[in-house]
N, C-alpha and C positions, 0 to 999 in steps of 0.2 A: 504494500500500500504506500504509494509515494505521495498521494495527495494529503494535504493537511485537513484534518477534520475539525469542524466547528463544534466543539463539545460544550454542551451546557453543563456547567459544573454541578449544579443542583441535581439535575437528572442523573448525572453520572454518579454522584454521591449516593443517591437513592438505589441505583443498581448495585453499587458496592455494598451497601448495607444489606441488601436482599441476598446477595450471593456470598458475601464474606470470603473473598479469595485470600488464600494464605499459602505458605509453602506446603508442598505435598510431602507427607512423611510415610504414608502407608499405601499399599496397593488398593485398598478400598477408597481412600481419598483420591488416588490417581484415577480410578474408574469413574468416580463421581464427577471429578473435574473434567474429564473427557466428555461426559454426557452433557455437562453445562455448556462446553464449547460447541458441541455438536448441535445443541438446541439453538444457539445463536447463529451458527453457520447455516442452518436450514431455514432461517428467516428469509423471506423474499426480498425485503427491503429494510435491512437493519439500520437503526438510527446511528448517528455518529457516536453516541454514548455506548450503544451495544457493540459497535466496531471496536471501540477503545477497550471495552471489557473483554472482548474476544482476543484482542492482542495480549492483554495481561494474562488471561487464562492460558494462551498458547505459550507464553514465556515460562509460566510456572510448570506447565506440562513438559516443555522441552528440558527444563532444568532437572526434573525428576527422571526423565528418560535418559538424559546424559549420564546421570549417576547410576541408574539401575539397569539400563539397557544400552550400554555403549556400543557404537558401531565399530565393527572390526575395521581397523585402518586399511586392511588389504581388500576390503569389499569394494566392488566396482559400483559406479553410479547406477548401472542397470540392476544389480542385485539390490541396491537400496530402493530403487523405484519399485521393483517387484515386491519387496518386503512392505513398503508403504501401501501399495495397492492391496496387498493381502490384509494388512491391518485395517484399512479403511473400506474393505470390500468393494474396491473399485474395479471396473471392467476395462478391457482394451478400448472399447468404444468411448468411455469417459476420457481416457488418456488421448485418444484421437481428437476428441472435441477440444481438449485443453491445448493440444499442439496445433490444431487446425488442419491436420492431415492424417488420414488413415494409414497411408504408406509409411510415413515417418514413425508413427506409433508402432506399426508392425515391425519395421526394421530395428527399432530400439529394443522392443520386447523380445525379439528372437535373437538379438545379439549381432545382427548383420550391420548395424549402424550404431555409432557412439552418440552420446548426448552432446549437442552443441551448446554454446553459451546461451544463445537465444532460447533454445528448447529448455535448458535448465531453469532459466528465469520463468518461462511459461509454466513449467511443472511446479516450481516452487510457489508461484502465485496460485495455481489451481489447488494444490494440496495445503497451502498456507504453511509452508515450511521455509526455513532459511535456504537461500540458493546454494550454500555450501553443501547441503544434503545431496544435491544433484551435481556436485562438482564435475567439471569437465574432465573427460578421460584424456590423458596425455599420450 
């Protein structure tokens, strides 16, 4: 999200009071936080305040995942993409829509094509993950 959001501080404070986001310490808290993020992600037109909350939840989830589910430094961007697709129950057609091309998605998922910088950014935006997750194959 590169655009600046016009966040109403009072509305955002209300959302924070309702959700009470805090560091995740247990698997149960992790699952609950993912459900909260999913609920916001599934909104058709989230408000700037909801977008801000989603970003905060994603940061907390990422921090927990980094500690408890570190990515193998030797894993490839394709393997990371496949793992993320499995975790989020995403299909090849969803990846195709994110990339804007069925042939590119097919090539990446079968290993015939590596992930370009532009594709990495599109995938990161679609999955709402850091671009580093889809780092470019050297």
